[in-house]
C-alpha positions, 0 to 999 in steps of 0.5 A: 479475558472478559476485556477481549470479548468486550472489545470485540463486541464493541468493534462488531457493533461499531459503537459505544467505544467510550465504554472501553476507556476503563480497560486501557492504561493511560499510556497505552500503545497500539502497534498496527500490523507491520510495526511501522508506526504506533498510537500512544495514549488512551484517547489516541488508542480508543480513537484508532479503534473507533475510526477503523471499526465504524467504517467496517461492517463485520460479518464474523468476528470469532476469537479462540480461547485466550492464552494468558501468561502472568508475571507479577503485575504484568500479563501477556494475553494472546488468541487467534481470531477469524474475521470477515468484514466489508470495507468500502465495497470490498469483502475481507477475510483474515485469520491471525493473532492478537497480542495484548500486554496488560498491567495491574493497577490496584486490583484492575488489569489495564491494556498497556500494549496491543498488536495484531499479527495478520494471517494471509488476508484475502480480498474480494472486490465489489463486482461493480468495481473495475479493479481486479482482485489479481492485484492481491497475490501470494508472491510479492513480486507478482503483486507488484507487477500486477499493480503496475499493469492494472493501475491507469496512473502512476506518480513521478517525483523529481527534484528541483535545483533547491532540493525540493521534490515535485510529484506529478501524475503520469499516464501509466504506459504499463497499464495493459488495458489502456496501452495494449500495444505496449504489453510486449515491450514491458514484458521484456523488462518485467524481471527488472521492472523497467518502466517507460514514461512520456512527457513534453521535452519542454515541460518543467519535469523534463528540465528537472530530470535533465539537471538531476536524473534521480527520481522515483515513480509510485504506483498504488491501489489504496483499496487493496492496501498495496503500493510500490515505489521504484527509484533510480536514475532515469534515462531520456531516450533518443533512440527513434526506433524505440520512441516510434514503438512507444508512440500511440494513436491520438498523441498528436494532441500532446505532441503535434509534430508526431513521434519525430517532433522535438517536443516528444519526450520519452524516458526509461527507468530501470530502478535500482530500488523497489520497495512499498507496502503489501497489505500487512507490512513493508517490503523491499525487492531485489531487482532482477532476482526471482522471488 
């Protein structure tokens, strides 16, 4: 199909998207990988192409010969693509399939529906960036654990008395680089994704957790298209031995009276829910079970 060649050539150049307007049906729909949302309408679809492609620099975009099945005024076209591109300092490689559903208007074919079915995407980060490529893994569980141990911050969401959520950035005590002394402790709870956090006993978020222990903690690496949400009921710890084990040099700037002071608060989350997004689609993990 000539339209496939035209679209891919425009995407590679990163300009001239207005020329694609005649190829799309007025009510065209684009489904992104993962099928979690959709873009509807010709203008919205063209904008999604443009917004995505102008941020990319294509090294390669090759397409196999299309397979086209025609049913009266409807046609389904599919082909395999091989693509290499740069985006925000990272190099991506992907081989997958594109599927197009076209309808005939008068004598012209128009794209009415389109999606991509990506293969196993590979990502090579810019060597000047500190985030290692090991965030991306063939095993989703390992991907999540890598994410937890690499990111310097996580995001805690608590609920207030009126049912409104409050999200706060927290030091990620799982981060092996920032808290090497805690690696062994977190390894002990790796299978259950057990997570420890620390905050002042006088903080607003502590007050909210004491009233309602249902929370979630979110980890993400936008550059790798990976995110993980851990949800459950958080426990405010009183075990002094465990609090001492978590204590870090320099924390007297937060807790002036040291690890036994009344302001030093430690929480433990053994999540009952673990779900998120891994490059090409959503996932949900069964806590405590091997993948």
